[in-house]
Backbone bond lengths (Angstrom), bond angles and torsions (degrees), N, CA, C in turn:
res aa  C-N    CA-C-N  psi(-1)  N-CA   C-N-CA  omega(-1)  CA-C   N-CA-C  phi
1 M - - - 1.434 - - 1.556 110.59 -
2 R 1.335 114.10 132.72 1.488 120.49 -176.79 1.488 109.17 -66.26
3 A 1.405 117.60 134.23 1.462 119.98 177.26 1.506 110.52 -70.51
4 R 1.290 117.47 142.75 1.453 123.59 173.25 1.490 109.59 -65.65
5 R 1.337 114.26 147.21 1.494 119.14 -177.87 1.520 110.25 -120.88
6 Q 1.350 114.05 133.76 1.439 116.84 173.76 1.523 109.40 -123.59
7 Y 1.305 114.47 134.56 1.450 120.90 170.43 1.517 110.70 -110.96
8 L 1.347 118.59 130.81 1.453 121.86 175.50 1.553 107.09 -110.08
9 F 1.284 113.88 112.29 1.490 122.56 178.76 1.519 107.21 -90.47
10 I 1.297 119.86 110.02 1.470 124.26 -167.33 1.500 110.99 -123.85
11 D 1.371 113.85 134.64 1.503 117.67 173.51 1.545 104.78 -138.50
12 F 1.418 113.80 135.21 1.382 122.10 175.12 1.518 105.98 -115.05
13 E 1.358 113.48 147.41 1.490 119.08 160.82 1.518 110.73 -105.65
14 F 1.321 117.97 145.93 1.503 119.55 -170.47 1.486 111.00 -123.72
15 T 1.356 115.09 159.14 1.489 118.19 169.59 1.499 110.98 -66.53
16 M 1.324 115.32 162.04 1.509 119.00 177.34 1.576 104.03 -149.38
17 P 1.307 115.79 146.77 1.446 120.78 179.42 1.537 112.77 -74.91
18 E 1.282 118.95 165.56 1.459 119.66 166.53 1.507 111.65 -60.87
19 R 1.283 118.32 151.79 1.491 122.75 177.92 1.499 108.71 -65.37
20 N 1.328 117.61 136.49 1.434 122.40 173.19 1.549 113.17 62.73
21 V 1.370 119.15 19.54 1.422 123.30 176.16 1.530 107.14 -118.29
22 R 1.345 116.25 124.34 1.458 121.30 177.89 1.496 107.05 -91.49
23 M 1.366 112.09 121.70 1.488 117.65 175.35 1.488 108.29 -110.33
24 K 1.316 118.14 125.69 1.394 122.32 -172.92 1.522 112.46 -62.61
25 D 1.344 117.62 126.53 1.458 123.43 -179.79 1.519 115.60 64.17
26 F 1.352 117.63 16.05 1.445 118.82 -178.86 1.521 111.88 -63.24
27 F 1.372 116.28 142.36 1.442 123.35 172.20 1.521 108.91 -143.63
28 A 1.315 116.47 156.84 1.462 117.47 -176.32 1.537 108.16 -79.17
29 E 1.357 114.84 137.42 1.380 121.99 178.32 1.528 111.25 -124.28
30 I 1.352 115.71 147.76 1.447 121.13 -175.54 1.546 107.41 -69.91
31 I 1.304 116.87 131.77 1.466 121.40 173.47 1.535 116.21 -121.17
32 E 1.386 112.64 -10.52 1.492 117.91 175.80 1.543 109.62 -150.02
33 V 1.303 119.13 139.03 1.484 122.07 178.21 1.530 106.65 -127.63
34 G 1.283 111.02 142.16 1.513 122.68 173.88 1.486 106.11 -132.24
35 I 1.301 118.20 131.91 1.504 122.58 176.99 1.541 108.14 -137.80
36 V 1.363 113.55 132.94 1.493 120.64 168.48 1.486 106.44 -117.44
37 A 1.293 116.78 111.18 1.509 123.94 178.92 1.500 112.95 -90.44
38 V 1.337 120.10 120.27 1.456 120.11 -179.80 1.492 110.90 -123.83
39 V 1.288 116.11 121.39 1.493 122.37 179.00 1.501 111.12 -115.90
40 D 1.352 114.09 123.31 1.437 118.46 -175.67 1.509 115.92 52.24
41 D 1.323 117.12 44.03 1.469 127.17 178.94 1.516 113.97 68.52
42 Q 1.347 118.03 16.86 1.469 121.69 176.86 1.474 109.84 -122.23
43 I 1.305 117.21 131.21 1.519 122.18 178.33 1.513 105.63 -68.63
44 T 1.324 117.53 121.57 1.450 122.55 -178.97 1.514 111.50 -105.54
45 E 1.330 117.42 -25.33 1.443 117.31 176.10 1.482 111.85 -162.03
46 Q 1.353 112.74 143.83 1.509 118.79 174.30 1.549 106.19 -121.84
47 F 1.342 117.60 126.98 1.370 119.70 -177.25 1.551 111.32 -131.29
48 S 1.293 114.34 137.85 1.490 119.19 -179.68 1.489 108.56 -145.76
49 S 1.414 115.36 137.87 1.467 120.01 175.12 1.519 109.43 -157.68
50 Y 1.315 116.41 156.30 1.464 119.61 165.29 1.477 106.89 -85.52
51 V 1.307 115.41 158.76 1.422 123.92 -177.33 1.580 109.54 -132.71
52 T 1.297 116.31 134.49 1.497 124.39 -178.26 1.527 108.22 -83.00
53 P 1.382 116.92 121.21 1.443 115.33 176.22 1.508 114.40 -63.91
54 L 1.326 119.20 145.06 1.417 122.24 -173.11 1.551 110.45 -89.99
55 K 1.374 117.68 -42.91 1.455 121.14 -172.74 1.541 111.69 -90.84
56 F 1.369 115.55 -43.78 1.519 119.55 -179.77 1.559 107.34 -122.92
57 P 1.309 119.27 83.23 1.445 119.15 -171.82 1.513 115.61 -77.57
58 N 1.255 116.99 -12.78 1.500 119.97 176.11 1.531 112.57 -91.87
59 L 1.341 112.29 116.64 1.494 117.86 -177.88 1.511 113.24 -73.23
60 S 1.338 113.99 142.78 1.473 118.31 178.96 1.586 108.52 -74.22
61 E 1.347 112.93 155.81 1.491 113.74 175.07 1.509 113.11 -57.53
62 R 1.249 114.21 -39.68 1.501 122.45 178.66 1.552 110.20 -54.96
63 C 1.312 116.76 -48.97 1.449 125.64 177.26 1.528 111.85 -57.50
64 K 1.335 116.91 -52.19 1.470 122.74 -179.12 1.553 110.47 -62.49
65 S 1.257 116.20 -38.33 1.458 121.63 -175.44 1.548 108.72 -71.12
66 F 1.380 115.39 -48.10 1.427 121.94 -175.28 1.509 112.14 -67.27
67 L 1.321 118.61 -41.29 1.416 124.57 -171.94 1.551 113.66 -97.36
68 H 1.314 114.18 -14.50 1.485 120.87 -176.64 1.518 109.54 58.45
69 I 1.320 114.54 41.58 1.494 121.97 173.49 1.539 108.82 -115.17
70 S 1.305 113.37 136.15 1.519 116.76 -177.35 1.520 110.38 -98.53
71 Q 1.315 113.95 161.18 1.469 122.49 178.92 1.563 108.20 -59.99
72 Q 1.307 116.89 -38.04 1.464 121.22 -175.43 1.565 109.37 -66.09
73 Q 1.357 115.52 -36.64 1.451 119.10 -177.53 1.479 111.11 -67.87
74 V 1.280 120.04 -42.25 1.471 122.63 -177.18 1.634 107.35 -76.13
75 D 1.298 116.27 -31.75 1.490 119.24 178.16 1.578 111.48 -60.28
76 K 1.292 112.33 -31.95 1.478 118.24 -177.40 1.612 111.14 -96.00
77 G 1.348 115.29 9.39 1.472 117.86 -175.93 1.508 113.70 -84.75
78 L 1.286 115.96 -176.50 1.451 121.05 174.09 1.503 111.27 -69.25
79 S 1.331 114.66 153.31 1.492 118.18 170.92 1.525 106.21 -80.53
80 I 1.364 114.92 160.30 1.464 118.18 174.99 1.465 114.65 -51.89
81 F 1.376 114.73 -32.51 1.463 121.21 -176.05 1.515 109.66 -73.48
82 E 1.321 115.62 -36.36 1.488 120.23 179.61 1.580 108.39 -73.55
83 L 1.315 116.65 -36.00 1.454 122.06 174.90 1.501 110.71 -58.15
84 I 1.346 116.79 -52.78 1.479 121.94 -176.90 1.511 111.23 -59.89
85 K 1.370 115.73 -42.68 1.461 119.07 177.24 1.526 112.18 -63.88
86 K 1.308 118.23 -34.42 1.538 120.86 176.72 1.457 109.00 -67.47
87 L 1.385 119.10 -46.96 1.493 123.57 179.72 1.532 111.24 -57.23
88 A 1.298 114.76 -41.91 1.433 117.84 -179.00 1.543 114.52 -63.92
89 E 1.290 114.77 -23.02 1.535 118.36 178.77 1.480 110.82 -67.25
90 F 1.372 119.67 -15.11 1.411 120.40 -178.59 1.542 114.55 -83.20
91 N 1.374 113.89 -7.36 1.498 119.03 174.84 1.552 107.17 -76.19
92 M 1.270 115.58 122.68 1.468 121.42 -177.84 1.538 108.90 -125.05
93 E 1.304 115.08 137.84 1.468 121.13 178.57 1.496 110.14 -70.15
94 N 1.325 117.80 144.04 1.454 124.89 176.21 1.519 113.45 61.51
95 V 1.376 113.30 25.24 1.477 117.81 176.68 1.578 106.18 -130.32
96 E 1.302 115.81 127.33 1.509 120.80 177.10 1.540 106.92 -76.21
97 T 1.257 116.67 118.46 1.488 121.16 179.56 1.483 112.91 -110.07
98 T 1.319 115.51 134.18 1.545 122.99 171.57 1.544 105.19 -121.99
99 I 1.356 114.19 130.90 1.454 120.77 171.94 1.495 108.24 -94.75
100 V 1.353 115.15 123.60 1.495 122.35 -172.29 1.553 105.94 -110.87
101 T 1.308 120.12 124.33 1.502 122.25 176.24 1.529 104.45 -134.29
102 W 1.356 113.24 161.36 1.544 119.28 175.60 1.532 103.20 -99.14
103 G 1.279 118.55 102.36 1.454 124.08 -176.69 1.543 110.15 95.51
104 N 1.299 117.60 170.43 1.443 118.08 -178.69 1.565 115.04 -106.53
105 M 1.318 115.71 8.74 1.448 119.33 -179.43 1.554 112.56 -68.13
106 D 1.380 115.04 -39.81 1.482 118.33 -175.51 1.468 112.35 -55.90
107 M 1.360 119.14 -48.15 1.461 118.94 -178.70 1.535 114.57 -75.61
108 K 1.351 116.19 -28.45 1.498 122.74 171.82 1.512 109.28 -59.85
109 V 1.314 118.26 -54.39 1.420 123.98 -178.55 1.539 112.81 -61.52
110 L 1.321 113.48 -39.82 1.513 119.54 177.03 1.507 109.76 -62.03
111 R 1.345 115.72 -47.65 1.507 118.98 179.69 1.536 111.31 -57.99
112 H 1.333 113.02 -45.58 1.438 117.79 -177.96 1.499 113.75 -65.81
113 N 1.442 115.13 -41.77 1.403 118.26 175.48 1.553 114.83 -61.22
114 C 1.288 114.29 -36.56 1.448 120.02 174.94 1.507 113.04 -62.04
115 L 1.329 113.96 -42.97 1.496 121.66 -179.55 1.542 108.18 -64.43
116 M 1.318 118.36 -45.73 1.430 118.54 179.70 1.532 117.35 -67.83
117 A 1.392 111.85 -26.30 1.430 117.15 178.12 1.539 114.00 -88.77
118 G 1.403 112.38 -7.81 1.486 116.62 -179.74 1.493 113.64 73.08
119 V 1.335 118.48 33.61 1.453 122.58 -179.41 1.551 108.80 -124.09
120 D 1.319 116.82 156.88 1.446 120.55 178.97 1.499 112.65 -73.92
121 F 1.340 116.87 148.33 1.437 122.23 174.22 1.525 107.76 -61.36
122 P 1.362 121.76 131.08 1.419 119.78 -168.88 1.525 119.47 -83.79
123 F 1.331 116.24 -14.10 1.492 118.19 -175.90 1.523 114.70 -98.73
124 H 1.346 112.80 149.55 1.521 119.02 177.10 1.521 110.62 -112.90
125 G 1.355 118.73 -13.40 1.436 121.98 -170.90 1.550 116.14 -76.69
126 A 1.321 115.61 178.46 1.436 120.01 172.55 1.488 109.17 -75.11
127 E 1.367 116.20 160.74 1.481 121.29 -175.66 1.602 106.45 -122.15
128 L 1.345 116.51 134.12 1.456 123.32 178.35 1.473 109.59 -125.52
129 D 1.373 113.14 121.93 1.503 116.32 173.97 1.550 103.79 -91.89
130 L 1.259 117.32 105.13 1.449 123.25 -175.70 1.532 110.14 -64.00
131 S 1.333 119.15 -32.39 1.458 121.41 -178.07 1.560 110.32 -64.68
132 M 1.290 118.92 -32.07 1.445 122.78 -179.90 1.526 107.49 -77.94
133 E 1.324 117.13 -37.11 1.477 123.24 178.41 1.539 105.41 -62.28
134 Y 1.236 116.69 -46.47 1.509 123.92 -178.19 1.530 109.10 -60.43
135 K 1.339 114.25 -47.09 1.432 119.39 -179.71 1.508 115.44 -62.13
136 R 1.398 114.61 -43.55 1.424 119.10 175.76 1.558 111.22 -61.68
137 F 1.336 109.73 -48.53 1.497 115.44 -176.23 1.527 114.77 -55.99
138 F 1.287 114.47 -45.90 1.466 120.90 -176.37 1.578 113.35 -90.79
139 G 1.342 115.95 -9.20 1.473 122.03 179.09 1.560 110.18 69.28
140 D 1.333 120.07 29.22 1.400 124.74 175.38 1.521 111.35 -69.54
141 Q 1.362 115.92 139.96 1.431 123.09 -178.63 1.543 107.74 -71.40
142 N 1.252 118.74 -40.26 1.490 126.46 -176.12 1.447 111.93 -112.37
143 Q 1.340 112.78 154.52 1.488 117.17 174.87 1.511 108.90 -69.48
144 T 1.334 117.65 139.00 1.428 120.09 -178.24 1.526 108.53 -99.42
145 G 1.355 115.94 144.88 1.460 119.47 176.73 1.504 109.87 -69.56
146 L 1.304 116.67 157.89 1.457 122.35 -171.92 1.541 111.03 -60.52
147 W 1.365 119.38 -50.44 1.413 119.32 -176.27 1.567 112.14 -76.45
148 K 1.307 116.51 -22.97 1.471 116.83 175.24 1.521 110.20 -70.92
149 A 1.345 115.83 -33.47 1.453 121.61 -179.10 1.469 110.67 -66.26
150 V 1.358 116.23 -42.68 1.465 119.42 178.27 1.484 113.12 -64.73
151 Q 1.366 115.20 -39.32 1.458 122.28 178.31 1.555 111.87 -65.92
152 E 1.365 114.15 -30.25 1.468 115.72 178.36 1.566 109.51 -70.28
153 Y 1.306 115.60 -19.07 1.458 118.99 172.56 1.525 113.39 -84.05
154 G 1.336 117.21 1.44 1.412 120.95 -178.64 1.548 109.97 79.14
155 K 1.253 118.83 18.31 1.468 121.65 -179.59 1.539 111.64 -115.05
156 E 1.257 117.26 179.94 1.492 119.46 178.67 1.536 105.66 -122.27
157 G 1.340 116.75 151.09 1.440 120.06 175.59 1.581 110.64 -69.08
158 T 1.215 114.38 157.68 1.524 120.55 177.23 1.481 110.62 -82.77
159 G 1.347 116.94 126.39 1.434 123.24 173.71 1.543 111.49 73.95
160 R 1.348 112.66 -126.88 1.469 122.15 -177.09 1.474 111.62 -122.31
161 H 1.310 118.91 132.07 1.452 126.08 176.28 1.498 108.96 -59.70
162 H 1.365 113.92 141.33 1.524 119.52 -175.19 1.495 116.43 67.81
163 R 1.338 114.52 19.99 1.445 117.47 159.90 1.467 105.88 -108.26
164 A 1.346 118.63 129.48 1.478 122.07 -165.61 1.471 115.28 -61.54
165 L 1.361 119.66 -42.89 1.451 118.66 177.85 1.503 114.77 -70.93
166 D 1.384 114.34 -35.84 1.499 116.29 174.20 1.495 115.16 -62.08
167 D 1.383 113.97 -38.37 1.478 120.38 178.38 1.525 108.74 -69.86
168 A 1.324 119.47 -39.54 1.497 119.52 -179.78 1.512 108.74 -68.02
169 M 1.299 118.65 -34.47 1.499 117.53 177.52 1.536 111.57 -71.01
170 T 1.389 115.02 -38.65 1.488 116.99 174.03 1.480 111.65 -61.67
171 T 1.276 120.19 -38.63 1.510 122.14 177.17 1.540 107.02 -62.61
172 Y 1.279 120.86 -44.82 1.457 123.42 176.61 1.539 111.79 -55.38
173 N 1.387 115.73 -42.58 1.404 119.38 -176.87 1.489 111.84 -66.89
174 I 1.333 116.11 -42.58 1.532 121.15 177.80 1.492 107.91 -65.01
175 F 1.336 118.73 -42.53 1.498 119.10 177.91 1.520 112.03 -52.68
176 K 1.380 117.80 -45.10 1.380 121.15 179.36 1.538 112.38 -62.75
177 L 1.300 115.88 -41.92 1.433 120.72 -179.78 1.593 110.53 -63.39
178 V 1.303 116.22 -48.17 1.501 120.78 177.88 1.546 109.56 -60.31
179 E 1.324 118.36 -46.44 1.499 118.19 -179.21 1.504 108.58 -60.64
180 K 1.326 119.53 -43.29 1.460 122.02 179.14 1.542 111.66 -58.02
181 D 1.314 112.19 -43.53 1.513 115.11 178.88 1.491 114.45 -63.89
182 K 1.408 112.52 -39.92 1.496 118.18 -179.59 1.533 109.83 -61.87
183 R 1.269 114.52 -43.63 1.507 118.05 179.67 1.546 109.30 -62.79
184 Y 1.324 116.96 -40.11 1.464 120.94 -178.02 1.508 110.40 -64.09
185 L 1.393 114.67 -37.24 1.464 116.02 -177.26 1.516 115.78 -88.33
186 E 1.333 117.03 -5.15 1.437 118.43 179.56 1.576 106.53 -69.57
187 K 1.317 116.48 122.15 1.408 119.73 -178.93 1.512 110.79 -78.38
188 P 1.310 117.22 135.25 1.452 117.89 177.45 1.499 108.34 -67.05
189 K 1.339 116.98 153.75 1.480 121.70 179.60 1.549 106.91 -62.53
190 P 1.361 115.19 141.65 1.518 115.49 177.24 1.563 107.19 -64.30
191 T 1.311 111.75 141.19 1.457 118.95 177.46 1.548 110.97 -75.12
192 T 1.324 115.04 141.46 1.468 115.53 173.69 1.511 110.57 -88.28
193 I 1.312 114.87 166.01 1.441 116.99 -177.91 1.526 110.62 -61.40
194 G 1.284 117.40 -26.51 1.450 120.71 173.77 1.461 116.05 -63.58
195 D 1.339 115.33 -32.98 1.461 122.98 177.49 1.495 109.42 -70.33
196 R 1.367 115.97 -37.67 1.444 119.42 -174.56 1.536 114.59 -82.40
197 V 1.279 116.06 -23.47 1.454 117.08 -177.16 1.526 110.27 -116.50
198 D 1.283 116.11 129.12 1.510 119.83 176.44 1.508 105.19 -87.18
199 F 1.334 118.18 100.37 1.433 121.79 -175.70 1.506 114.02 -64.72
200 S 1.355 117.92 -29.37 1.495 117.43 178.91 1.518 109.03 -63.81
201 K 1.292 117.04 -39.68 1.489 119.72 177.61 1.444 111.77 -63.77
202 L 1.359 114.23 -45.79 1.448 120.12 -179.96 1.464 113.67 -59.76
203 L 1.349 118.76 -45.51 1.487 121.28 175.93 1.473 113.03 -63.06
204 N 1.346 121.59 -36.45 1.438 121.49 179.96 1.529 110.20 -64.64
205 E 1.362 115.52 -34.21 1.472 116.71 -179.94 1.500 110.71 -65.93
206 F 1.360 118.21 -28.20 1.455 120.98 -176.29 1.587 109.79 -96.73
207 A 1.317 116.33 -5.15 1.480 118.43 -176.40 1.515 110.81 -72.45
């Protein structure tokens, strides 16, 4: 029996320091999460929430301006501990899970945030950086931004760029386009002469 497959399309938005200001021991913290869970090609859950930073709870002006996220929104968000608990709920027995992100920063920051909070990394599944897959598939020299990639397909991103759930959904849409193109380009196995000739008919003609 074929194992069920789950893909988790995940996007995080992170804190960022002010430009040209050195903050002692600063590190990026998750302040918004967006997840699109897909099991056997069906969306089973969409989840979105703001997250309150643990170490540096006050957002920089640059961060608020760039991401259009307010201090009040993150103050009312999940704690990092609640976020990790929520992420762990996506681990399912007897289901092959792949975590799909655009770029490798999301999982790097999540790992570091877990380390700083003293909690275990929540996922058990394989990880796929779709931006690298896209780069390899199209032979691009440079990594392409998420919304530039979807526009190269003649499509538009979902919702607003740098909103976590919208970016997660856009990642899912690109994933479907790339998978479709891969199937299209897969060459069928060359037929053998045995496939081309029905020998039983041939022998009957000579019988």
